[in-house]
C-alpha positions as CSV (number, residue, x, y, z in Angstrom):
1,M,0.0,0.0,0.0
2,M,2.8,2.4,0.9
3,E,4.8,1.7,-2.2
4,E,1.7,2.0,-4.4
5,K,0.9,5.4,-2.9
6,R,4.5,6.6,-3.3
7,A,4.5,5.6,-7.0
8,Q,1.2,7.5,-7.4
9,D,2.7,10.5,-5.7
10,I,5.6,10.5,-8.1
11,E,3.3,10.2,-11.1
12,N,1.1,13.1,-9.9
13,V,4.1,15.3,-9.5
14,S,5.3,15.1,-13.1
15,G,2.7,13.4,-15.2
16,R,5.6,11.6,-16.9
17,G,5.0,8.1,-15.6
18,K,7.2,6.1,-13.4
19,Y,10.1,8.5,-12.8
20,P,9.6,12.2,-12.9
21,G,12.3,14.6,-13.9
22,P,13.5,17.3,-16.3
23,D,12.4,17.2,-19.9
24,T,14.7,15.2,-22.2
25,D,15.5,15.7,-25.8
26,T,12.8,13.9,-27.7
27,D,15.4,12.8,-30.3
28,S,17.4,10.9,-27.6
29,P,16.3,7.5,-26.3
30,V,14.5,7.8,-23.0
31,L,15.5,5.2,-20.4
32,D,12.6,3.8,-18.4
33,G,11.4,0.5,-17.1
34,D,12.8,-2.3,-15.0
35,A,15.4,-3.5,-17.4
36,D,17.0,0.0,-17.8
37,E,16.8,0.6,-14.1
38,K,18.5,-2.7,-13.2
39,A,21.3,-1.9,-15.8
40,L,21.8,1.5,-14.3
41,V,21.9,0.3,-10.7
42,W,24.3,-2.5,-11.6
43,K,26.6,0.0,-13.4
44,Q,26.5,2.2,-10.3
45,D,27.2,-0.7,-8.0
46,L,30.3,-1.8,-9.8
47,R,31.8,1.7,-9.4
48,I,30.7,2.5,-5.9
49,V,30.1,-0.5,-3.6
50,P,33.4,-2.4,-3.9
51,L,35.4,0.8,-3.5
52,C,33.4,2.0,-0.5
53,A,33.5,-1.5,1.1
54,A,37.3,-1.6,0.7
55,I,37.7,1.9,2.2
56,Y,35.6,0.9,5.2
57,L,37.5,-2.3,5.6
58,L,40.8,-0.3,5.9
59,C,39.1,2.1,8.3
60,Y,37.9,-0.6,10.5
61,L,41.3,-2.4,10.5
62,D,43.0,0.8,11.6
63,R,40.4,1.4,14.3
64,S,40.3,-2.0,15.9
65,N,43.9,-3.2,15.6
66,I,44.7,-1.7,19.0
67,G,42.7,-4.6,20.5
68,N,45.1,-7.0,18.7
69,A,48.1,-5.0,19.7
70,K,47.1,-5.3,23.4
71,I,47.6,-9.0,23.5
72,L,50.1,-9.6,20.7
73,N,53.2,-11.4,22.1
74,Q,51.9,-10.8,25.6
75,D,53.6,-14.0,26.8
76,T,57.1,-12.4,26.1
77,H,56.1,-9.0,27.4
78,N,56.4,-7.5,23.9
79,D,52.8,-6.3,23.8
80,L,51.6,-2.7,23.6
81,L,50.8,-2.3,27.3
82,S,54.2,-3.7,28.5
83,E,56.3,-1.6,26.2
84,T,54.5,1.7,26.8
85,N,54.1,1.1,30.6
86,M,50.3,1.5,30.3
87,T,48.0,0.1,32.9
88,S,44.9,-1.8,31.9
89,F,42.8,1.1,33.2
90,Q,44.7,3.7,31.1
91,F,44.3,1.5,28.0
92,T,40.7,0.6,28.3
93,R,39.2,3.6,30.0
94,I,41.2,6.4,28.5
95,A,43.1,5.5,25.3
96,L,40.1,3.8,23.8
97,M,37.5,6.3,25.1
98,V,39.2,9.4,23.7
99,F,38.8,7.9,20.2
100,L,35.0,7.7,20.8
101,I,34.8,11.2,22.2
102,A,36.5,12.6,19.1
103,Y,34.3,10.3,17.0
104,A,31.1,11.8,18.5
105,L,32.2,15.4,18.2
106,F,33.3,15.4,14.5
107,E,30.7,13.3,12.7
108,V,28.3,16.2,12.1
109,P,31.0,18.6,10.8
110,S,32.4,15.9,8.6
111,N,29.1,15.3,6.8
112,Y,28.8,19.0,6.2
113,F,32.2,19.1,4.5
114,L,31.4,15.9,2.5
115,K,28.7,17.9,0.7
116,K,30.6,21.2,0.7
117,L,33.9,19.8,-0.7
118,R,32.7,16.8,-2.7
119,P,32.7,13.2,-1.4
120,S,35.8,12.0,-3.3
121,R,38.0,14.9,-2.1
122,W,36.9,14.7,1.5
123,I,37.0,10.9,1.9
124,A,40.5,10.8,0.3
125,F,41.7,13.4,2.8
126,L,40.3,11.4,5.7
127,M,41.9,8.2,4.5
128,L,45.4,9.8,4.1
129,S,45.0,11.3,7.6
130,W,43.9,8.2,9.5
131,G,46.4,6.0,7.7
132,A,49.3,8.3,8.7
133,T,48.0,8.4,12.2
134,T,47.8,4.6,12.4
135,M,51.4,4.3,11.2
136,G,52.3,6.9,13.8
137,L,51.0,4.6,16.5
138,G,53.8,2.2,15.6
139,G,56.2,4.7,17.0
140,V,54.6,5.5,20.4
141,H,56.5,5.0,23.6
142,N,54.2,6.1,26.4
143,Y,50.5,6.5,27.4
144,A,50.3,10.2,26.5
145,Q,51.4,9.5,22.9
146,V,48.9,6.6,22.5
147,T,46.1,8.8,23.9
148,G,46.9,11.8,21.6
149,L,47.1,9.7,18.4
150,R,44.0,7.8,19.3
151,F,42.1,11.1,19.7
152,L,43.4,12.2,16.3
153,L,42.4,8.9,14.8
154,G,38.9,9.4,16.1
155,V,38.7,12.9,14.5
156,M,39.7,11.5,11.1
157,E,37.6,8.4,11.1
158,A,34.5,10.1,12.5
159,G,33.1,11.1,9.2
160,L,33.5,8.0,7.1
161,F,30.6,5.8,8.1
162,P,27.9,8.5,8.4
163,G,29.4,10.0,5.3
164,F,28.9,6.7,3.4
165,V,25.3,6.4,4.5
166,Y,24.6,10.0,3.4
167,Y,26.6,9.4,0.2
168,L,24.4,6.5,-0.8
169,T,21.3,8.7,-0.7
170,F,22.7,10.5,-3.8
171,W,22.8,7.3,-5.8
172,Y,20.1,4.9,-4.6
173,R,16.4,4.7,-3.8
174,N,15.1,3.9,-0.3
175,S,14.5,0.2,-1.2
176,E,18.1,-0.2,-2.4
177,R,20.1,1.3,0.4
178,S,20.1,-1.2,3.2
179,M,21.8,-3.8,1.0
180,R,24.5,-1.4,0.0
181,V,25.0,-0.2,3.6
182,A,25.2,-3.9,4.6
183,L,27.9,-4.7,2.0
184,I,29.9,-1.7,3.2
185,L,29.3,-2.4,6.9
186,A,29.9,-6.1,6.5
187,S,33.4,-5.3,5.4
188,A,34.0,-4.5,9.1
189,T,33.3,-8.1,9.8
190,L,35.8,-9.0,7.1
191,A,38.2,-6.6,8.7
192,G,37.6,-8.3,12.1
193,A,38.4,-11.7,10.4
194,F,41.4,-10.4,8.5
195,G,42.6,-8.4,11.5
196,G,42.9,-11.6,13.5
197,A,44.6,-13.4,10.7
198,I,47.0,-10.6,10.0
199,A,47.8,-10.2,13.7
200,F,48.5,-14.0,13.8
201,G,51.0,-13.6,10.9
202,V,52.6,-10.3,12.1
203,G,53.0,-11.9,15.6
204,H,55.8,-13.9,14.1
205,M,57.7,-10.7,13.0
206,N,58.4,-9.9,16.7
207,G,61.9,-8.3,16.8
208,A,62.2,-7.9,13.0
209,Q,64.4,-4.8,12.3
210,G,64.4,-4.2,16.0
211,L,60.6,-3.5,16.2
212,S,58.1,-5.4,18.3
213,A,55.3,-7.2,16.4
214,W,52.6,-4.8,17.6
215,R,54.5,-1.8,16.1
216,W,54.7,-3.7,12.7
217,L,50.9,-4.3,13.0
218,F,50.2,-0.5,13.1
219,I,52.7,0.2,10.3
220,I,51.5,-2.6,8.0
221,E,47.8,-1.8,8.5
222,G,48.1,1.9,8.2
223,A,50.1,2.0,5.0
224,P,47.4,0.8,2.6
225,S,45.0,3.6,3.7
226,C,47.6,6.2,2.8
227,A,48.3,4.6,-0.6
228,S,44.6,4.1,-1.4
229,A,43.7,7.7,-0.7
230,V,45.2,8.6,-4.1
231,L,42.9,6.1,-5.8
232,V,39.8,7.4,-4.0
233,W,40.6,11.0,-5.0
234,F,40.5,10.0,-8.7
235,F,38.0,7.0,-8.8
236,L,35.3,7.6,-6.2
237,P,32.4,9.2,-8.2
238,D,30.7,12.2,-6.5
239,Y,27.2,12.4,-7.9
240,P,25.2,10.9,-10.8
241,E,25.0,14.4,-12.3
242,S,28.8,14.6,-12.7
243,A,29.7,11.0,-13.4
244,H,31.6,10.9,-16.6
245,W,31.0,7.2,-17.1
246,L,27.2,7.7,-17.3
247,S,25.7,8.8,-20.6
248,A,23.4,11.9,-20.8
249,E,20.4,9.5,-20.9
250,E,21.6,7.6,-17.9
251,K,22.2,10.8,-15.9
252,D,18.7,11.9,-16.7
253,F,17.2,8.6,-15.7
254,A,19.2,8.6,-12.4
255,A,17.8,12.1,-11.7
256,R,14.2,11.0,-12.5
257,R,14.2,7.9,-10.4
258,L,15.5,9.7,-7.4
259,A,13.3,12.8,-7.8
260,T,11.3,12.2,-4.7
261,E,13.4,10.0,-2.4
262,G,17.0,10.7,-2.9
263,S,19.5,13.5,-2.1
264,K,20.7,15.8,-4.9
265,G,24.3,16.7,-5.8
266,S,23.1,20.1,-7.0
267,S,21.4,20.9,-3.7
268,H,22.8,23.7,-1.5
269,A,24.8,23.0,1.6
270,M,22.9,22.9,4.9
271,S,21.3,26.1,6.1
272,W,20.0,26.9,9.6
273,E,16.5,26.3,8.4
274,D,17.4,22.8,7.2
275,A,19.2,22.1,10.5
276,K,16.3,23.4,12.6
277,A,13.8,21.2,10.7
278,V,15.8,18.1,11.7
279,L,16.6,19.2,15.3
280,V,12.9,19.6,16.2
281,D,11.7,16.5,14.4
282,W,11.1,14.4,17.6
283,R,10.4,11.1,15.9
284,L,14.1,11.0,14.8
285,Y,15.2,10.9,18.4
286,A,13.6,7.5,18.7
287,H,15.9,6.3,15.8
288,Y,18.9,7.9,17.6
289,A,18.0,6.1,20.9
290,V,17.7,2.7,19.1
291,Y,21.1,3.3,17.5
292,F,22.6,4.1,20.9
293,G,21.5,0.7,22.0
294,I,23.2,-1.2,19.1
295,S,26.4,0.8,19.4
296,T,27.5,-0.7,22.7
297,P,27.6,-4.3,21.4
298,F,29.2,-3.1,18.1
299,S,31.9,-1.2,20.0
300,S,32.7,-3.9,22.6
301,L,32.9,-6.7,20.0
302,S,35.2,-4.5,17.8
303,L,37.6,-3.8,20.7
304,F,37.4,-6.9,22.9
305,T,36.8,-9.9,20.6
306,P,40.5,-10.9,20.9
307,A,40.3,-10.6,24.7
308,I,37.0,-12.5,24.8
309,T,38.5,-15.4,22.8
310,A,41.5,-15.4,25.0
311,G,39.1,-15.8,27.9
312,L,37.6,-18.9,26.2
313,G,40.6,-21.0,26.7
314,Y,42.7,-19.8,23.7
315,S,46.0,-18.1,24.3
316,N,48.4,-15.7,22.6
317,L,48.4,-16.1,18.7
318,R,45.7,-18.7,18.7
319,A,43.4,-16.3,20.4
320,Q,43.9,-13.9,17.4
321,L,43.2,-16.7,14.9
322,M,39.9,-17.7,16.8
323,T,38.5,-14.2,16.2
324,V,38.1,-15.1,12.5
325,P,35.0,-17.5,12.5
326,P,32.6,-15.1,14.4
327,Y,33.3,-12.3,11.9
328,A,33.2,-14.6,8.9
329,V,29.7,-15.9,9.9
330,A,28.6,-12.4,10.7
331,Y,29.5,-11.2,7.2
332,V,27.2,-13.8,5.6
333,V,24.3,-13.1,8.0
334,T,24.6,-9.3,7.7
335,V,24.4,-9.3,3.9
336,S,21.6,-11.8,3.9
337,V,19.5,-9.9,6.4
338,A,20.0,-6.6,4.5
339,W,18.9,-8.2,1.2
340,S,15.8,-9.6,2.9
341,A,15.0,-6.3,4.6
342,D,15.1,-4.4,1.2
343,H,13.3,-7.2,-0.6
344,F,10.4,-7.3,1.8
345,N,10.5,-3.5,2.5
346,S,10.5,-4.3,6.2
347,R,13.6,-2.8,7.8
348,G,12.2,-2.3,11.3
349,L,11.0,-5.8,11.7
350,H,14.3,-7.3,10.5
351,S,16.3,-5.1,12.9
352,A,14.0,-6.2,15.8
353,I,14.4,-9.9,15.0
354,F,18.2,-9.9,14.7
355,S,18.8,-7.6,17.7
356,F,16.8,-10.2,19.6
357,V,19.0,-13.0,18.2
358,G,22.1,-11.1,19.3
359,A,20.6,-10.6,22.7
360,M,20.0,-14.3,23.2
361,G,23.6,-15.0,22.2
362,F,25.0,-12.6,24.8
363,L,22.4,-13.8,27.4
364,A,23.5,-17.4,26.9
365,S,27.2,-16.4,27.2
366,A,26.4,-14.7,30.5
367,V,24.5,-17.6,32.1
368,L,26.7,-20.5,30.9
369,P,29.5,-21.7,33.2
370,A,32.8,-20.0,32.7
371,E,34.5,-23.3,31.8
372,A,31.9,-24.1,29.0
373,Y,34.3,-22.8,26.4
374,L,32.9,-24.5,23.3
375,H,29.3,-23.5,24.1
376,R,30.3,-19.9,24.9
377,Y,32.3,-19.7,21.7
378,G,29.2,-20.7,19.7
379,C,27.2,-18.1,21.6
380,L,29.9,-15.5,20.6
381,I,29.3,-16.3,16.9
382,V,25.5,-15.9,17.4
383,A,25.9,-12.7,19.3
384,T,28.3,-11.2,16.7
385,S,26.0,-12.1,13.8
386,G,22.9,-10.7,15.5
387,A,24.5,-7.5,16.6
388,F,26.0,-6.7,13.2
389,A,23.1,-7.8,11.1
390,C,20.5,-5.4,12.6
391,I,22.6,-2.2,11.8
392,P,22.2,-1.9,8.0
393,P,18.4,-2.1,8.1
394,L,18.3,0.4,11.0
395,L,20.4,2.9,8.9
396,G,18.3,2.2,5.8
397,W,15.1,2.7,7.8
398,L,16.3,6.1,9.0
399,S,17.4,7.4,5.5
400,S,14.2,6.3,3.9
401,N,12.2,8.5,6.3
402,L,14.2,11.7,5.5
403,H,13.0,14.0,2.9
404,S,15.7,16.6,2.1
405,T,19.3,16.5,1.0
406,A,20.7,18.8,3.7
407,G,18.4,17.3,6.4
408,A,19.5,13.8,5.5
409,G,23.2,14.6,6.0
410,L,22.5,16.1,9.4
411,A,20.1,13.4,10.6
412,I,22.4,10.6,9.6
413,A,25.4,12.2,11.3
414,L,23.4,12.9,14.4
415,N,22.2,9.3,14.4
416,V,25.8,7.9,14.4
417,S,26.9,10.6,16.9
418,F,24.3,9.4,19.3
419,G,25.8,6.0,18.9
420,A,29.2,7.3,20.2
421,P,28.1,7.4,23.9
422,G,26.9,3.8,23.4
423,Q,30.4,2.9,22.0
424,I,31.9,4.6,25.1
425,V,29.8,2.3,27.3
426,G,31.3,-0.6,25.3
427,V,34.8,0.4,26.4
428,W,33.9,-0.1,30.1
429,I,31.8,-3.3,30.2
430,Y,34.5,-5.9,29.5
431,K,36.5,-5.8,32.6
432,S,40.0,-7.5,32.7
433,D,39.5,-8.8,36.2
434,E,36.4,-10.7,35.0
435,A,38.3,-12.8,32.4
436,K,38.3,-16.0,34.4
437,R,34.5,-15.6,35.1
438,G,33.7,-15.2,31.4
439,Y,33.1,-11.4,31.3
440,P,29.6,-11.5,32.8
441,T,29.2,-7.7,33.0
442,G,29.9,-7.2,29.3
443,H,27.5,-10.0,28.2
444,W,24.6,-8.9,30.5
445,T,25.0,-5.3,29.4
446,N,25.0,-6.2,25.7
447,A,22.0,-8.5,26.1
448,A,20.0,-5.8,27.9
449,L,20.8,-3.1,25.3
450,L,19.9,-5.4,22.3
451,L,16.6,-6.2,24.0
452,F,16.1,-2.4,24.2
453,V,16.8,-2.2,20.5
454,T,14.2,-4.9,19.8
455,T,11.6,-3.1,21.8
456,G,12.4,0.3,20.2
457,C,12.1,-1.1,16.7
458,I,8.8,-2.7,17.4
459,L,7.3,0.5,18.9
460,L,8.7,2.7,16.2
461,R,7.2,0.4,13.5
462,F,3.8,0.6,15.1
463,Y,4.1,4.4,15.3
464,Y,4.9,4.7,11.6
465,A,2.0,2.4,10.7
466,W,-0.3,4.6,12.8
467,R,1.0,7.8,11.1
468,N,0.5,6.3,7.7
469,K,-3.1,5.2,8.6
470,R,-3.9,8.8,9.7
471,R,-2.4,10.2,6.5
472,N,-4.4,7.8,4.4
473,G,-7.5,9.0,6.1
474,D,-7.2,12.7,5.3
475,G,-4.8,12.5,2.3
476,S,-2.2,14.9,3.7
477,G,1.2,14.5,5.2
478,K,4.2,12.3,4.3
479,M,4.3,8.5,4.0
480,F,6.7,6.7,6.4
481,A,8.6,3.5,5.6
482,Y,8.5,0.8,8.2
């Protein structure tokens, strides 16, 4: 019913049929219909999705490798903490938390500059900056240096993920975004898998050229981001209107199909009126609250999966290797759930279901005996899959209920910014003195927050259904996706 009404609205706006837009030259072929649309979307996908996924994989590697550095060669006291004379409190509560503080503060400004300066230029600058910062971590010698560089890393990485979610609104319809967000986000699960495998290999370089393995880890994983920034500058397309690899007919078709539900490259940068409209739209704060709930499990798994696997009876380099299966399974589940959410046009319900699945994984981990290593490892796989899989539909759900280019940029950035306090909570909940007891505080906290996400998604879905019913009754107002 909602999609039929939306299609009718589009037709009423232009009188041109399925996709409204500017008049085209009648002597030129006019692209329209499912076959042309599939061809255009596939052409966009080939240019955009693999490149964005690779960028986010590198970003996530550089963000989360500090968790691997913490335990790498710990048995010989050549790990990060031992060589910088950091305490566990300084590492967990400060060096990790300052990254998230910077991340929260700089997401909104970064999305502003993404539109102001063009996506390719801004993202390339961020990549070069965070890659260089990561390599700099390979040369730290004390707590102050680690803390300062982690804060700078948070500043540079803050804009990437909300920037990508915003960027996709320039290219894809509402029903197409969750899948693309998932393919990008799921690269984080690949990064988690690759990160453990890379750390396993780099661990054998301990002492090479006089450097400890954890220093090599930062250097090796930061260098590709610096090198790739050049490719991003030249090859990441900005907007359909300026894509040289699209024909004039394809550009017109891209504009027509996104006329009522996408952002526009030609739109102005955000004004105060745009910002005010988003800031006083109270329904959006429900989305922000739900995203806060999912951010704690996402953050804690990102930072502490190596420590969690070490607490499951695996030690040293084998603990690094055992982080691979949970992330590998999560990748498959995340992509599958996003496809299903877009296919059935039901993002809220999918997020509710898989946040509940993740909650059950954490809950089982919390109640099982500490020595039930195999069962708790299986629960870790379930928890990781559920926690990651519900994020792309959540972000697709938010972007599909935003109705202006500038407003979308602000709302998406605010949404991810509200997740930063949740990520800070994730820094605190896995306590090193609970390792032998199986980290009960962390598992209970994540289970509770994922149940909060489940409840929030269900309530928000009912609210949107109620709003749509009221609109259908009087014929006024906007339709909401649920």
